[in-house]
NUPAVEX-375551 format. One record per residue (C-alpha): x, y, z. Coordinates in steps of 0.5 Angstrom, whole numbers, plus 2048, in hexadecimal, padded with zeros to 3 digits. Example, Ala and Ser with C-alpha at 12.3 -4.5 7.8 and 13.67 -1.06 7.14 Angstrom:
8197F781081B7FE80E
// end
This chain:
8008008008028077FF80280C80480281480480981480780B8108018088157FC80E81A7F980E8217F980D8217F180681E7F28038227F78068287F48028267ED7FC8267F27FC82D7F47FF8307ED7FC8367EB7F88377F17F983D7F67FD83B7FD7F683B8017F38367FC7F98327FB7F98318037F282F8037F382A7FD7F98278017F58278087F08238047F581E8027F881D8097F081C80B7EF8168077F68138077F580F80D7EF80C80A7F280B8037F98088067F78018077F18018027F07FF7FA7EB8017F67E67FD7F27EB7FC7EC7F07FA7F17F48007F17F78047F77F28087F97F780D7FB7FA80D7F47F480D7F17F18137F47F88177F37F88157EC7F18187EB7F381F7EF7F981F7EA7F581E7E47F08247E77F68287E87F88277E17F182A7DF7F28307E37EC82F7E77EB8337ED7EC8307F57E582D7F67E68297F07EC8267F27EA8257F97E48217F67E981D7F27ED81B7F87E781A7FD7E18167F97E580F7F97E58108017DD8108017DD80A7FD7E28068027E08098087D980C8087D980E80F7DE81480D7D88178087D581B80E7DC81E8107DE8218097D98278097DB82A80F7E282980E7E382B8067DC82F8057D682D8027D882E7FB7DD8287FB7D88247FF7D38257F97D88247F47DA81D7F87D381B7F87D281D7F07D88187EF7D58137F37CF8137EF7D28127E87D680C7EC7CF8097EE7CD80B7E77D28067E47D08007E97C98017E67CA8027DF7D17FD7DE7D07F97D87CA7FD7D57CF8017D07CF7FD7CA7CA7F87CC7C47F67C87C47F07C47C67EF7BD7C47F27B67C47F97B47BE7FB7B87C17F97BE7C87FC7BC7C48037BB7C18027C27C78017C57CA8077C27C480B7C57C58087CC7CC80A7CC7CA8117CA7C58127CF7CA80F7D57CF8157D27CA81A7D37C78177DA7CE8187DD7CE81F7DB7C78207DD7C981D7E47CE8217E67CB8287E87D282A7E87D78297E27DD8287E77DA8217E97DB81F7E17E28227E27E481D7E87E18177E57E48187DE7EB8197E27E98137E67E880F7E07EF8117DD7F280F7E47EF8087E47F18077DD7F88097DE7F98047E47F77FF7DF7FC8007DA8018017DF7FF7FA7E27FE7F77DB7F87F47DD7F47F17D87ED7ED7DA7E67EE7DA7E67F47DF7EB7F87DB7E77F77D47E07F87D77E37FF7DA7E68017D47E08007D07DC8047D57E18097D57E18097CD7DA8097CC7D880F7D27DE8137D57E38147CF7DD8177CB7DB81B7D17E281E7D17E281F7C97DC8227CA7DE8277CF7E58297CB7E98257D17EE8237CC7F38217D17EF81C7D47EB81A7CD7F18177C97F48137D07ED8107D27EC80E7CB7F380B7C97F38077D07EC8057CF7EE8027C87F47FE7CB7F07FA7D07EA7F97CB7EE7F87C47F57F67C77F77F37C07F57F97BC7F87FE7C17FF7FA7C17FF7FA7B97FD8017B88038037BE8087FF7BA8068037B38078097B680E8087B780F80D7BC80C80F7C38078147C480C8187C88108187C180A81A7BD8088207C28108227C18108227B98098267B980B82B7BE81282C7BA80E82D7B48098327B780F8367BA8128367B280C8387B080A83E7B58118407B480F8417AC8098457AE80C8497B381184B7AE80C84C7A88088517AE80284C7AE7FE84C7B47FD8447B57FB83F7BB7FE8387B97FD8327BD7FD82B7BC7FC8247BE7FF81D7BC7F98187BA7F88137C07F880C7BE7F080B7BF7EF8107BB7F380D7B57F08067B67E98097B67EA80D7B07EE8077AC7E88037AE7E28087AC7E580A7A57E88037A47EF8067A37F68037A47FB8077A97FF8097A37F980D7A07F88117A77FB8187A67F981B7AC7FC8177B180081D7B37FD8247B27FC82B7B57F78317B37F98387B27F483E7B47F38457B17EF84B7B17ED84B7AA7EB8467A47F184A7A07F68487A57F48417A47F684179E7FC84579F7FE83F7A47FD83A79F80283D79B80783D7A18058367A380783379B80D83879B8108347A180E82D79F80C8297998048297988018227967FC8257907F78207917F68217987F48287987EC82B79A7EA83279A7E483179F7E483979F7E183A7987DD8337987DB83379F7D982C7A27D182B7A27D182C7A97D48337A87DB8307AA7E18357A77E88347A77EF8337A37F182C7A37F882A7A07FD8247A180482679F80B8217A080F8237A68168237A681681C7A981381A7A280C8187A680581C7A58038227A97FC8247A97FB82C7AA7F482F7AB7F38377AA7ED83B7AC7EB8417AF7E98427B77E18427B57E283C7B17E68397B77E083B7BC7DB8387B77DE8327B67E08317BE7D98337C17D48347BB7D082F7B77D782C7B47DA82B7BA7DF8257BA7DC8217BF7D68207BB7D981F7B47DD81A7B87D88167BC7D28177B77D58187B07D181F7B07CA81D7B27C68207B77C281C7BB7C481F7C27C08257C47C282C7C27C182E7CA7C68297CB7CB82B7C67CB8327C87CC8307CF7D282C7CD7D58317C97D48367CF7D78317D47DD8317CE7DE8387CE7DE8387D67E48337D67E88377D17E783D7D47E983A7DB7EF8377D77F183E7D47F18427DA7F483C7DF7FB8407E07F78477E17F38437E67F88427EC7F78477F17F084A7EE7EB8467F27E584A7EF7E78477E87E78407EB7E18417EE7DD8447E77E083D7E47DD8397E97D683C7E97D683C7E27D88357E27D38337E87CD8367E47CE8327DD7CB82C7DF7C68297DA7C082A7DE7BB82A7D87BA8227D87BA81D7DD7BD8157DC7B98107E07BB8097E07B68027DF7B87FD7E47BC7F97DF7C08007DF7BE8027D87BE80A7D87B880E7D57B98157D47B38197D67B18217D67B28247DD7AC8237E27AA81C7DF7A68177E37A68107E37A08107DE7A48137D97AA80E7DB7A58097DA7A280B7D37AA80D7D17AB8057D27A48037CE79E8057CD79B7FF7D079F8007D679C8077D77958057D67967FF7DB79A8037E07968037E779C8057EC7A48067EC7AA8057F07B080A7F07B68077F37B28027F67AD8067F97A68077F77A480E7F579E8117F279D8127EB79E8197EA7A58197EE7AA81D7EA7B08187E87B781A7E97BE8197E67C18127E77BA80F7EA7B88087E97B18087E77AD8017E77A68017E47A07FD7E779B7FB7E27947F87E27947F07E17907EE7DB7917ED7D37937F47D078E7F97CE7897F67D478C7FC7D978C8037D778E80A7DA78A80F7DF7878157DC78B8187E27918187DE78F81D7DA78F8227DF7948277E179A8247E579A81C7E379D81D7DD7A38217D97A481E7D379F8207CD7A181A7CA79E8167D179781A7D07968197C97978127CA7918127D078D8167CB78E8117C678B80B7CB78580F7CD7848117C578480A7C477F8087C977A80E7C777A80B7C07798047C27738067C777180A7C17718047BC76D8007C17688057C27678067BA7677FE7B97617FE7BF75D8037BC75E8007B575C7F97B77567FB7BB7547FF7B57557F87B17517F57B674B7FA7B674B7F97AE74B7F27AE7527F27AA7577EE7AF7597EA7AA75B7F07A57637F07A37667F67A776C7F77A27677F779C7627FC7A07688007A276B80179B76380279876380879D76A80B79A76F8087A077580479E7757FF7A476F7FD7A97738007AF7738077AB76C8077AC76C8057B377080B7B576C80F7B176580E7B476980D7BB76B8147BA7648167B87678197B17628147AD75B8137AE75880C7AF75280E7AB75780D7A57598067A77518057A77508087A175680479E7527FE7A174B80079D74E8027977507FC79275680178F75B80579175A80B79675A81179175F81779376081D78F76681C78A76982278C76882279476E82179976E81C79F77081F7A577281E7AC76E8207B276D8277B376982B7B87668307B276282E7AC76682C7A676382E79F76582779D7618237A375A8267A075B82D7A375883379F75E83579B75C83C79B75D83D79375784078F75683E78875484578474E84578174C83E78474983B78A74983478D74F83178975482C78D75B82F78E76182B79076882E79176D82B78C77282879077882978A77883078C77483079377283879377083C79976E84379A76F84879777284479277084678B76B84078976883D78376383878176383277D75D82E77C75E82677C75A82177A75581F77F75982278575782978575C82F78576482D78676683478976E83578777383B78877384078377B83E78277983678277D83377C77882D77C77383277B77683677677782F77276F82E77376D83477177183476A76E82D76976683076B76683776C75E83676C75E83377376283977675D83C77B75F84277F75F84178676184578D76184479475B84579875984579F75C83F7A375B83D7AA75F83F7AF7628387B07638377A976A8357A776E8337A177382E79F77A83179C78182D79B78783079D78D82F79B79482F79F79B82E79D7A082E7A37A782B7A57A58257A97A68257B07A48227B679E8257B979C8297B27958267B27948287B979682F7B87918307B278B82C7B578C8317BB78B8377B77858347B47828337BB78483A7BD78083D7B777A8387B877B8357B177882D7B177D8297AD7798237AB77F8207A678781F7A678B81C7A279381D7A379981B79E7A081B7A07A681A79B7AD81D79B7AC8217A27A682579F79F8247A179982579C7928257A178B82679F7868287A377E8287A277C82D7A67758307A87758387A876F83D7A87728427A377984379F77A8487A477B8447AA77F83F7A67848457A37868477AA78783F7AC78C83F7A67908457A87918427AF79383B7AC79883E7A879C8417AE79D83A7B07A48377B17A68347AB79F8367A67A183779F79A83879C79383879F78D83979A786837798786832793
// end
């Protein structure tokens, strides 16, 4: 075992590097406080607890973190090895350190719950997609559970310290392989997203070493040089270029990084390349004030080293689809090996690092955008915050006000717009803040939601309207019986029971289906009673429905159940030998509180010079007051009323002008409505139909028919609506045109 006295001064000096004298003393006091416990203890991975904690503290020092973060890094293992020490931390080191230690312990608890979930999911393409989605959810959960982002820094430091121990002891077993996979799936991407390059490459390389040891050794051998040598070469190349640029009076910032082993293997695998085809094993960037200087620097680079013509890309004049801009060139260095140089302005660099073209998203997702915009914005803010801390680190020493400002910003940067809750099987679900067990149940499956009768959160029974919190485990208790036999409560639509609109829509859909079934049963009973009364119980119902103008018998039952279709028509069809005669130009409409001119109400149309003629509105153009109208005398079916601009009427008039008759709008009843067709073209999106339907409802326009088609991201929607006048319709169309995504809204 290792004791504190065995630690050399270099180790302790590194722990307090960059801190004020007072803060440094606090860090060393924390080390001494925990030292007696650590001296004879091992971590769960077999490492000396003291060596591990000092390693974590030194890594946090390397990241230039504040004193509280370093103390938390030294202390969190103490509470795991000796829980009785936990209550003593706040009184001695402050509540801030205590909160950080608690946060780290929560993340470690999360690891115990979800171990094995990353990458799990069975076989096949769908299983692979589910596994990727689950890993992404776990990453987001790690950030969301950390109310203070410094907790994530401590967790990253502990991961790299453990991997270094495995590498030093040359351990290769199931433990090291599983730890490496977890780090590569979860923690290395977090370091990447937060822009902590110092840890990112080491986490990836060390993890890769234990997951694919043969591939690691093969690539390391192909490099033919150690990382230190590659870093030295890049550094010397940067100094040479910087000297040339200074001599030419060019204001430029030059920095670089040699590509690490995992990145090389990932690129070889992803692009199916041989090692000799990689030109960016060694690379650096040049940041300049403006675009003109980019091309000037390009000339300087090509003057120093010989360019490889086929490896030049101008993404400034031809940006990538995601907006990324930069000059990329590959040159042959003095040792005969390729060297990649990227040249861009400060604005281009900021956009690439923090904007939609951010390097982490390009690397991890190929430029896709399945993560939420708010999440991306939060990540960009964190990256900028950490970069700012690194930039001012030297000035921070002795300036406690700046240090406090950074800490407060970091504490307020928690990803708090979503929560992450676990199933008993450790599957992680992402939910909106305030989500309840009912939301959780419906997120699992609609049938689980319908049959939900209770919930246990962290093993304790809770009311169904209890808001869930990050990291909790929720178990849903369902009603017994076959799927579909139990249903939700109407109370769930009340405030407080659900947060998710998805949940509420599923609950409403359940009750809508129940209401439809009840209406169908009611309509069936009414029709069957009418058949019994008429002594026609043996009649073919399908044939009767078609005779009455319905495609299926269920449509007849629904129409009767909704009181949209009178049983007198059924009785008439039973007594008549032929079909029920409907006006040729009439439109079959849905239920309406008002009387429709196509359901036997007075049309309000006067035929000039004639009285008592039967009139019907043409369904080809559906006129409504105050449209200009004309009449056309049909054979045996009265006068068909058309809009004066109707194309069909124009053709009929050309063929039989003698049958045209002058008509005008008369006085209709107060409740008379007219059917019109409305066409809407819009960009397809979730909730579009709901938004448009709300406008019709608000304008008191009854919709009796809807037909929607979606193709290539566009929705084409046709509504049949009942209006009092065209003025009412025009008002509704103007409002619909303001709906998000609507491209066109007009009357047909």
